[in-house]
C-alpha positions in Angstrom: 0.0 0.0 0.0 1.3 3.5 -0.8 2.0 5.7 2.2 -0.1 8.8 3.0 2.8 11.0 1.9 3.0 9.3 -1.5 -0.8 9.7 -1.9 -0.6 13.4 -1.1 2.3 13.8 -3.5 0.4 12.0 -6.2 -2.7 14.1 -5.6 -0.7 17.3 -5.7 1.0 16.4 -9.0 -2.3 15.3 -10.5 -3.7 18.8 -9.8 -0.6 20.4 -11.3 -0.8 18.2 -14.3 -4.5 19.1 -14.9 -3.6 22.8 -14.5 -0.9 22.5 -17.1 -3.1 20.6 -19.5 -5.9 23.2 -19.3 -3.5 26.1 -20.2 -2.3 24.4 -23.4 -4.0 26.1 -26.4 -4.7 24.3 -29.6 -3.0 27.0 -31.7 0.2 26.5 -29.6 0.5 22.8 -30.5 3.5 21.7 -32.5 3.2 20.0 -35.9 3.2 16.6 -34.2 0.5 17.5 -31.6 -3.2 16.8 -32.2 -5.9 19.4 -31.5 -8.5 18.4 -28.9 -11.1 17.7 -31.6 -8.8 15.3 -33.4 -7.2 13.6 -30.4 -9.8 11.0 -29.3 -7.7 8.2 -30.8 -4.6 9.5 -29.2 -6.3 9.7 -25.8 -7.7 6.2 -26.1 -4.2 4.9 -26.9 -2.8 6.6 -23.8 0.8 7.4 -24.7 1.2 4.8 -27.3 1.8 7.0 -30.3 4.2 9.2 -28.3 7.3 9.7 -30.5 7.3 7.5 -33.6 7.9 9.6 -36.7 7.3 7.6 -39.9 8.7 9.1 -43.1 8.0 7.9 -46.6 10.8 5.4 -46.5 9.6 3.9 -43.2 6.1 3.7 -44.6 7.3 1.9 -47.7 9.1 -0.7 -45.5 6.0 -1.1 -43.4 3.9 -1.9 -46.4 6.4 -4.5 -47.6 6.4 -6.3 -44.2 4.1 -9.0 -42.9 4.1 -9.6 -39.2 2.2 -12.1 -37.0 2.5 -12.5 -33.2 0.5 -13.0 -30.0 0.9 -10.9 -26.8 1.3 -13.5 -24.0 2.1 -11.1 -21.2 -0.7 -9.3 -19.2 -2.0 -6.2 -21.1 -1.2 -4.0 -18.1 2.3 -5.5 -17.5 5.4 -3.4 -18.0 7.0 -6.5 -19.6 6.5 -7.5 -23.2 6.2 -11.2 -24.1 5.2 -12.1 -27.7 4.9 -15.7 -28.9 4.3 -17.2 -32.4 6.2 -14.3 -33.9 6.9 -14.4 -37.7 8.1 -11.6 -39.9 8.6 -11.4 -43.7 9.9 -8.6 -45.9 9.1 -8.6 -49.6 8.1 -12.3 -49.2 11.4 -13.3 -47.6 11.1 -14.9 -44.2 13.2 -13.2 -41.5 11.6 -14.7 -38.4 9.5 -17.9 -38.1 7.4 -19.0 -35.2 9.7 -17.5 -32.5 9.3 -15.6 -29.2 10.3 -12.1 -28.2 10.8 -11.3 -24.5 11.5 -7.8 -23.3 11.4 -7.1 -19.5 11.3 -3.8 -17.8 14.7 -2.7 -16.4 16.7 -4.7 -18.9 18.9 -3.5 -21.7 19.1 -5.8 -24.7 21.7 -6.0 -27.4 20.2 -7.4 -30.6 22.8 -9.5 -32.4 22.8 -11.1 -35.9 24.5 -11.2 -39.2 24.0 -8.4 -41.8 20.7 -8.9 -43.6 19.1 -11.3 -41.1 16.5 -8.6 -40.1 17.7 -6.8 -37.0 16.7 -3.3 -38.2 13.5 -4.7 -39.6 12.5 -6.2 -36.2 13.0 -2.8 -34.5 10.9 -1.1 -37.2 8.1 -3.6 -36.7 8.2 -3.1 -32.9 8.1 0.7 -33.3 5.2 0.7 -35.7 3.3 -1.8 -33.4 3.0 -4.4 -36.0 4.3 -6.6 -33.2 1.7 -6.4 -30.4 3.0 -4.0 -27.6 0.7 -2.9 -24.7 -0.7 0.5 -25.5 0.5 2.0 -22.2 4.1 1.4 -23.2 5.4 4.4 -25.2 8.1 3.7 -27.8 10.8 5.9 -29.2 12.6 4.5 -32.3 15.6 6.6 -33.4 15.5 6.3 -37.2 16.6 9.6 -38.7 18.2 12.9 -38.1 16.3 16.0 -37.1 15.1 18.0 -40.1 16.7 21.2 -41.1 15.0 24.3 -39.6 15.6 27.6 -37.8 15.2 25.9 -34.5 18.4 25.6 -32.3 19.8 22.3 -31.2 18.9 23.0 -27.6 15.3 24.0 -28.5 14.9 20.8 -30.5 15.8 18.6 -27.6 13.5 20.5 -25.2 10.7 20.6 -27.7 8.6 17.9 -26.1 5.2 19.5 -25.6 3.4 16.6 -27.3 5.1 14.1 -25.0 4.2 16.2 -22.0 0.5 16.4 -23.0 0.3 12.7 -23.7 1.9 11.8 -20.3 -0.5 14.2 -18.6 -3.5 12.6 -20.2 -2.3 9.1 -19.2 -1.7 10.3 -15.7 -5.3 11.8 -15.5 -6.7 8.5 -16.8 -4.9 6.4 -14.3 -5.7 8.8 -11.4 -9.4 8.7 -12.4 -9.4 4.9 -12.5 -7.7 4.8 -9.1 -5.0 2.7 -10.7 -1.9 1.4 -9.0 0.1 4.2 -7.5 3.5 2.8 -8.7 2.7 3.3 -12.4 1.2 6.8 -11.6 4.2 7.8 -9.6 6.5 6.9 -12.6 4.4 9.0 -14.9 4.7 12.0 -12.5 8.5 11.4 -12.2 8.8 11.6 -16.0 6.6 14.7 -16.1 9.0 16.3 -13.6 11.9 15.5 -15.8 10.2 17.3 -18.7 9.3 20.3 -16.5 10.5 23.5 -18.2 12.4 24.6 -15.0 14.7 21.6 -15.2 14.5 20.9 -19.0 17.2 23.3 -20.2 19.8 22.0 -17.8 19.1 18.4 -18.7 19.0 19.0 -22.4 22.2 21.0 -22.3 24.0 18.3 -20.3 23.0 15.6 -22.8 24.0 17.7 -25.8 27.4 18.5 -24.1 28.0 14.8 -23.6 27.3 14.2 -27.3 29.9 16.8 -28.3 28.0 20.1 -28.6 29.7 23.2 -27.2 27.6 25.9 -25.6 27.8 27.9 -28.9 26.8 24.9 -31.0 23.7 24.3 -28.8 22.5 27.7 -29.9 23.2 27.0 -33.6 20.2 26.4 -36.0 19.4 23.0 -37.4 19.9 24.2 -40.9 23.6 25.0 -40.1 24.4 21.4 -39.1 25.4 18.4 -41.2 23.3 15.2 -41.2 25.6 13.6 -38.7 25.3 16.4 -36.2 21.5 16.5 -36.7 21.4 12.8 -36.0 23.2 13.5 -32.7 20.4 16.0 -31.9 17.8 13.3 -32.6 19.7 11.0 -30.2 19.9 13.7 -27.5 16.1 14.1 -27.9 15.6 10.4 -27.4 17.7 10.4 -24.2 15.9 13.5 -23.0 12.4 12.0 -23.4 13.3 8.8 -21.6 10.5 6.7 -23.1 9.4 3.4 -21.6 10.9 1.6 -24.6 13.9 3.0 -26.4 15.0 1.4 -29.7 18.4 2.4 -31.0 19.9 1.2 -34.3 23.7 1.8 -34.3 23.6 4.9 -32.2 27.4 5.3 -32.2 27.7 5.6 -36.0 28.0 9.4 -35.9 29.9 9.7 -32.7 33.6 10.1 -31.9 35.3 8.1 -29.1 34.6 10.8 -26.5 30.9 10.8 -27.2 30.8 6.9 -27.4 32.3 6.7 -23.9 29.8 9.3 -22.6 26.8 7.5 -24.3 27.9 4.1 -22.9 27.8 5.5 -19.3 24.4 7.3 -20.0 22.7 4.2 -21.4 24.1 1.9 -18.7 21.7 3.5 -16.2 18.6 3.3 -18.4 15.8 2.0 -16.1 13.1 0.9 -18.5 13.4 -1.2 -21.7 16.3 -0.6 -24.1 16.8 -2.5 -27.3 20.1 -1.7 -29.0 21.7 -2.8 -32.3 25.5 -2.1 -32.2 28.6 -3.5 -33.9 30.8 -2.4 -31.0 31.6 -5.3 -28.7 33.1 -2.8 -26.2 29.9 -0.7 -26.2 27.6 -3.8 -25.8 29.7 -4.9 -22.9 29.3 -1.6 -21.1 25.6 -1.2 -21.7 23.7 -4.5 -22.0 22.2 -6.8 -19.4 20.9 -9.2 -22.0 21.7 -10.3 -25.5 19.1 -11.4 -28.1 20.6 -13.4 -30.9 18.8 -13.5 -34.3 20.0 -16.8 -35.8 18.3 -19.1 -38.3 15.0 -17.0 -38.2 14.7 -17.5 -34.4 15.3 -15.2 -31.4 17.2 -16.6 -28.5 17.7 -14.7 -25.2 21.0 -14.8 -23.2 21.6 -13.2 -19.8 24.7 -10.9 -19.5 26.7 -8.6 -21.7 28.4 -9.5 -25.0 31.4 -11.3 -23.5 29.1 -13.4 -21.3 26.9 -14.2 -24.3 29.9 -15.4 -26.3 31.0 -17.7 -23.4 27.5 -19.0 -22.8 26.7 -19.6 -26.4 30.0 -21.5 -26.9 29.2 -23.7 -23.8 25.7 -24.4 -25.0 26.8 -25.2 -28.6 29.6 -27.5 -27.3 27.0 -29.4 -25.2 24.6 -29.5 -28.1 27.2 -31.0 -30.4 28.1 -33.6 -27.8 24.5 -34.6 -27.5 24.1 -34.6 -31.3 27.1 -36.8 -31.8 26.0 -39.2 -29.1 22.5 -39.5 -30.7 24.0 -40.1 -34.1 26.3 -42.8 -32.8 23.3 -44.5 -31.1 21.3 -44.3 -34.3 24.1 -45.7 -36.4 24.7 -48.5 -33.9 21.0 -49.4 -33.8 20.5 -49.3 -37.6 23.5 -51.5 -38.1 22.2 -54.0 -35.4 18.7 -54.0 -37.0 20.2 -54.5 -40.5 22.5 -57.3 -39.3 20.2 -59.3 -37.0 16.7 -58.3 -37.9 16.2 -61.5 -39.8 18.3 -63.7 -37.6 17.4 -66.1 -34.8 14.2 -65.4 -32.8 16.2 -63.9 -29.9 18.3 -61.6 -32.1 15.2 -60.6 -34.1 13.4 -59.6 -30.8 16.4 -57.5 -29.8 16.5 -55.9 -33.2 12.8 -55.1 -33.0 13.3 -53.6 -29.5 16.1 -51.4 -30.8 13.9 -50.4 -33.7 11.2 -49.2 -31.3 13.8 -47.3 -29.2 15.0 -45.7 -32.4 11.4 -44.7 -33.4 10.9 -43.2 -29.9 14.1 -41.1 -30.2 13.0 -39.7 -33.5 9.4 -39.1 -32.3 10.6 -37.2 -29.2 12.8 -34.9 -31.4 16.5 -35.3 -32.1 19.1 -32.7 -31.3 20.0 -30.5 -34.2 23.5 -30.1 -35.4 25.0 -26.7 -34.5 24.8 -24.3 -37.4 27.6 -21.8 -37.2 27.5 -18.3 -38.6 29.2 -18.1 -42.0 32.8 -16.9 -41.7 34.1 -14.3 -44.1 37.7 -13.9 -45.4 38.1 -10.4 -46.7 41.2 -9.8 -48.8 43.1 -6.8 -50.0 45.2 -8.0 -53.0 49.0 -7.6 -53.0 50.0 -4.1 -53.9 53.7 -4.4 -54.5 56.5 -2.4 -52.9 57.2 1.3 -53.0 60.4 2.7 -51.4 59.9 5.1 -48.6 59.0 7.9 -48.1 55.5 7.2 -49.5 53.9 10.3 -48.2 55.7 13.2 -46.6 53.9 16.0 -44.7 56.2 19.1 -44.4 55.3 22.1 -42.2 51.6 21.8 -43.2 48.9 24.1 -41.8 45.3 24.1 -42.8 42.1 26.1 -42.3 38.9 26.0 -44.4 38.7 29.8 -45.0 40.6 32.9 -44.3 38.3 33.8 -41.4 38.1 30.3 -40.0 40.4 29.0 -37.2 43.2 26.7 -38.1 42.5 23.0 -38.0 46.2 22.2 -38.1 49.4 24.2 -37.8 53.0 23.1 -38.7 52.4 19.3 -39.1 55.5 17.3 -39.8 55.4 13.5 -40.3 55.8 10.7 -42.9 53.9 7.5 -43.6 55.1 4.4 -45.4 53.8 0.9 -46.3 54.4 -0.3 -42.8 52.3 2.5 -41.2 49.4 1.2 -39.1 47.9 4.3 -37.4 44.6 5.0 -35.7 43.6 8.7 -35.6 41.6 9.6 -32.4 40.3 12.8 -30.9 37.1 14.8 -30.6 34.8 15.7 -33.5 35.9 18.8 -35.3 39.6 18.2 -34.4 40.4 17.3 -38.0 40.7 13.5 -38.3 38.7 13.2 -41.6 40.3 16.5 -42.8 43.7 15.0 -42.4 42.8 12.0 -44.6 41.4 14.4 -47.3 44.6 16.4 -47.2 46.7 13.3 -47.7 44.4 12.2 -50.5 44.7 15.6 -52.2 41.0 16.4 -51.9 42.0 19.4 -49.8 45.1 21.6 -50.3 47.2 22.8 -47.4 46.9 26.5 -46.5 50.7 26.4 -45.9 53.4 23.8 -46.3 53.6 20.9 -48.6 52.5 17.2 -48.9 54.7 15.1 -51.1 53.5 11.7 -52.4 55.3 9.0 -54.3 54.4 9.2 -58.0 53.2 5.6 -58.2 51.2 5.4 -54.9 47.6 4.4 -55.1 45.4 5.2 -52.1 42.0 3.5 -51.4 39.8 5.6 -49.2 36.7 4.2 -47.5 34.4 6.8 -45.9 30.9 6.9 -44.5 29.3 8.3 -47.7 30.8 5.7 -50.1 27.5 3.8 -50.3 26.0 6.9 -51.9 28.1 6.2 -55.1 26.4 2.8 -55.6 23.9 2.5 -58.4 20.9 1.2 -56.5 19.1 -0.2 -59.5 22.0 -2.4 -60.5 22.8 -5.7 -58.7 26.2 -6.0 -56.9 27.4 -8.3 -59.7 26.4 -5.9 -62.5 27.8 -2.9 -60.6 31.2 -4.6 -60.2 31.3 -5.7 -63.8 30.5 -2.1 -64.8 33.3 -0.7 -62.6 35.8 -3.3 -63.6 35.2 -4.1 -67.3 38.5 -6.0 -67.5 36.7 -8.8 -65.7 35.1 -10.7 -68.6 34.1 -13.8 -66.5 31.0 -13.2 -64.4 31.6 -16.4 -62.5 35.0 -15.1 -61.4 33.4 -11.8 -60.3 30.8 -13.8 -58.4 33.5 -15.6 -56.5 35.2 -12.3 -55.7 32.0 -10.7 -54.4 31.2 -13.9 -52.4 34.4 -13.4 -50.5 32.8 -10.3 -49.0 29.8 -12.2 -47.7 27.4 -11.5 -50.6 26.1 -14.8 -51.9 23.3 -16.3 -54.0 20.4 -14.0 -54.7 22.1 -11.1 -52.9 24.6 -10.9 -55.8 21.9 -10.5 -58.5 19.2 -8.5 -56.5 19.1 -4.7 -56.9 21.5 -3.0 -54.5 18.6 -1.0 -53.1 17.1 -4.2 -51.6 20.3 -4.9 -49.6 20.7 -3.9 -45.9 23.1 -1.1 -45.1 25.7 -3.6 -44.0 25.4 -5.5 -47.2 25.8 -2.3 -49.2 29.0 -1.6 -47.2 30.3 -5.0 -48.3 29.8 -4.1 -52.0 31.9 -1.0 -51.3 34.7 -3.1 -49.7 34.7 -5.4 -52.8 34.9 -2.3 -55.0 37.7 -0.8 -52.9 39.9 -4.0 -52.8 39.9 -4.2 -56.6 41.7 -0.9 -56.9 44.8 -2.7 -55.4 45.8 0.3 -53.3 49.2 0.7 -51.6 47.6 2.7 -48.7 44.2 2.2 -47.1 42.5 5.3 -45.6 39.6 4.0 -43.6 37.1 6.6 -42.2 34.6 4.9 -39.9 34.6 1.6 -41.8 32.6 -0.4 -39.2 29.4 1.6 -39.6 26.5 -0.9 -40.4 28.8 -3.9 -40.3 28.1 -6.9 -38.1 30.7 -8.1 -35.6 31.7 -11.1 -37.7 32.4 -8.8 -40.7 34.4 -6.4 -38.6 36.6 -9.3 -37.4 37.1 -10.4 -41.1 38.0 -6.8 -41.9 40.5 -6.7 -39.1 42.1 -9.9 -40.4 42.3 -8.5 -43.9 44.0 -5.3 -42.7 46.5 -7.3 -40.7 47.3 -9.4 -43.8 47.5 -6.4 -46.1 51.1 -5.6 -47.2 50.5 -1.9 -47.6 50.0 1.0 -45.1 46.8 1.9 -43.2 45.4 5.0 -41.5 42.1 4.5 -39.6 39.5 6.7 -38.1 37.1 4.7 -36.0 34.9 4.8 -32.9 35.3 1.0 -32.5 37.8 0.5 -29.7 38.1 -3.2 -30.5 39.0 -2.7 -34.1 41.6 -0.1 -33.2 43.0 -2.6 -30.7 43.1 -5.3 -33.4 44.9 -3.4 -36.2 46.6 -0.2 -35.0 50.3 -0.2 -34.1 50.3 3.5 -33.2 47.6 5.9 -31.9 47.7 9.6 -32.9 45.6 12.1 -31.0 44.3 14.9 -33.2 43.6 17.8 -30.9 44.4 21.5 -30.4 45.6 22.1 -34.0 48.3 19.4 -33.9 48.9 15.6 -33.7 50.4 13.9 -30.7 51.4 10.3 -30.4 49.7 8.4 -27.6 52.2 6.1 -26.0 49.8 3.6 -24.4 47.1 1.3 -25.9 43.6 2.2 -26.9 42.0 0.8 -23.8 44.2 3.2 -21.7 43.0 6.0 -23.9 39.4 4.9 -23.2 40.1 5.1 -19.4 41.6 8.6 -20.0 38.4 9.7 -21.7 36.3 8.2 -18.8 38.3 10.2 -16.3 38.0 13.3 -18.3 34.2 12.9 -18.5 33.9 12.2 -14.8 36.0 15.3 -14.0 33.7 17.4 -16.3 30.6 16.0 -14.6 32.0 16.9 -11.1 32.8 20.4 -12.4 29.3 20.9 -13.8 27.8 19.9 -10.5 
């Protein structure tokens, strides 16, 4: 039973909520709000339609999906249990007769190979094609904030629609004399959205994601898509929905922001479902792992490392059981074949074994473990070039005469044995440095000398935009490399990057983001570069593909410079770590995990300072 104090507090907040609700005028509503005359459906749904924004692309995906499932948990429960769940997309089965279990207070990492349907599952949950209790509000981060004259700070605080929906739900529960615990949680969330506290919270979140005080006052139209995606992420964190769905939230972040976000999400108290390629991030955030494998969902307790250990143990036990059963079956079949027509005694024993065999089959045999397909990326031999391959001499750079310098007086050289990871905050110039070395940008002062025969292959986040979406991967590669006359040889080459069967001959637009990235790696490798410049190469790739990429980099006989927010990839491939900061480059003399600890300490000191 709630205490008298709790009852009084709830009654007081109820009156305050009613008061706020009455003062909200229809003509003050945002675009996403519904006027009173049109809001009956929204009221009946409680806070169900809280934050989901569906654009034309999402709508097209929804129309191409078919989902069935049965809610088996209580409609008023804060947990979600769905059975008999199946999901198809353009007629292709992604999930078949499986179960989804999401419990309040748990943070789930959704695992699975590229193209198996992870993002599609999140979309189906968000659009409520999968049955979710109406009182559970969902925020699915799918796209960046649109360009507008609104500031970054205002966009995060702009949650009037959410406040109104929460107030309506609180009124409904109070009028029904519902359980006080759920009501108190709603009031707690209303308090968090209160205007008096909102600006401080919104500013703290934006700061954690890399926005300076000046940037928080900049207009949306002045930001790139990556920064507007950060604002959308900040908005999701600010709202604190009951169910938060995040698909690769670290894709647009630097290492500093990744460390901050990991700490922020590790204290999320409701339901979080997260797709991420970063093992390090999954370890720091998740309490559970859901693995999408062979069209089924399987739940594991613990973070990513615990999931790997548990899965290996279970699969080892499964294979032992499978092998034992197969040995028994082989033995019994041989006995039956040998003695089934022998003496009466032997024949009876053979019949007994046949019945035992039939019972084993009827009760269900253990399946053989089906391992995920392993990839073997390959960057072809590039030949030797004598050093120095690239020399940077007294280089300074700024984007315009009035802009501040990004770099001043850089001096260094890189050769075919270079294995460098560039780290540092956003805006410090990591991608700018790669563009300078490529020749896409020219130094303001100084000189960059390159060997006359050097070929540089640059992978960057927008490389997939060059793909011709109406062509298949096979046709696209044949068009890019007409010297390949044999389509079967090209198919083998593409297959090396994890694109097989129908994927090779289907339009590129039907591929997942991760599969499109694999097409780009196949294209890049055929350039036979001497130097690889990799700018966030892990975005949209699954963990198995990242490991294959790491092996390919380590086997590559040329040089490599890497910009990545994936601590594990850096640990796998980098021999040196260069910190880009304060207009210069400084060598970090310890490993990348020590650098992560350095960032954690810096964030903690900043948090203490802010308090």
